C-alpha angles and dihedrals in degrees: 000000000000091000091051091052091050090053093050094045096083091048092052092049092048092049092048091051092048091050092049089049090051091050092050091048091047091052090057099036131105112207137176121220113177107307093338125095115208116204119191119239091243097041115127087222089076093068090056097052123099126200124223132176113248110249120231116234132177114268117238127194093216143002141174124253137167122245146155122266113212136168120249127190095263089065094245125126111247118204111208099204127173089243136036121254147109127288110235099178134023124182096200128020122213110265094014115139109231117196113212134188108256106185115195097163127053109250091215107046103007093240121152099203099105122167133185112266107175142327117238133188127225096236091168106062122348109020089228122142125234132188123232116209131199127213107235091207103053105007096242111156121205140163117263123210099016118153116267121259094265093057105032093083092090090065089063094048100108129108090230096063095115099196090059104032108030089223118181094191113132134016095273093055091049089053088050091056094050092050090048092060089060095042094052090063092044092051092049091051091049092054093047091051100042096042094041089225133115090196132016144121118307133188115198111191115200094014094173111193091354105249096133095042090051092049090055093045090054088054091058101263121141101236134199114186132191127198132164100203114087089203093055092045090053091050091052091049094047099044103030105018089238119159098215117192127221120246090262090070091069091079091056099056117106120250119258092016104126132072091195135019121191134192110181107192091331107105092073090061099052116104097197096057105165092040089055093052090050092050092048089055091053096046096048120090116239093257095034128117130235114206120193127180121191139157116269117228091193092060126119093253093046091054091045098050098033111178090006094060105127094212091068081071096175132229094010091059107062099170130044113201125200115193091258093050092048091052090050092053090053093051092047090058101042102271133119123212107245100173143356127198134186123241099208096171090067089069092065095051094042093047093049090049091048092051089051091052088051091054092239122172112242089016092170095056094041090049091049091052093050089046090054092051090047090052091053088049091053091049088058093044120007093203086071093065118124090239132013137211116216123195115200133187131187114266 
């Protein structure tokens, strides 16, 4: 027994020394187990650590952050963001074929001498950049490389798009609503005066949430309204009991059936521009009036803000009509320009929105000041107004 103990003694001593060594190493070690970092009690790292109380911050269900989109072997798009989370909206999926409008011939004059005019950013929805080109022959400016009609809908999918949602969030949108009350009355008087009718048949294309169509219906007009957005159509039905048609209904309307046709800030959105003009000519009665309102890229505020000008609104605005270009389009499709009127209030809203996009301090006040200067400019020369109303008749 004594001899056995003597044989085991070295092993016991070695095991004891090894255990002591492990304990010494463990006291100095820094190890990672799962999401937990273990720091030994004798580790020199301890002396370099500082303690700080965790700050309390409001919890938000979602937020926006920048990141890098990269391809990974499984053919998904991985967003390497500074924080973890779940993507709730993606404008383009990896591998998705996106059809874009590549315009090689000017829709107005047929010219092929197209030059770069300006590069604008979609500050509203996607953050993407789009080039505007100018026809060297007639001066028409249009957006190049915008998504086709079937795919551009995602650039409208934001709760702040006021024409489709009627949002009152924010000071600028509240200002918009107040100005609209005044403009509804002014638009109704314009139609009554130019058409010579107190009541008649009206087609409102791009009616949005239906405020104008409802105002005309209340004045005794027989109104047909068209709107692409299902959300806006639902709003018009719920609030005004308007049965708004989809854009497909346009082909089914009888020729020469409307005393007045209106497009309030709609023409700049329509992909099939010349086809639309041709259809408008067919639908309008011989003594009817066509009224078109669009932003004016030759306005005071457009020239001041340049690529920041909110009314470029790429890629939703495909076409950018100066007064001269708009008149040429009318002549091309059998119309004559009877009247044109400034829309000075638009300069205030557009300027405030532009200042917000620029990240300006006191954006509301700066926008109001620019809007005021733009108004004075339009008083001196109405063709300098931020937006214009054009009244057309058949030749």
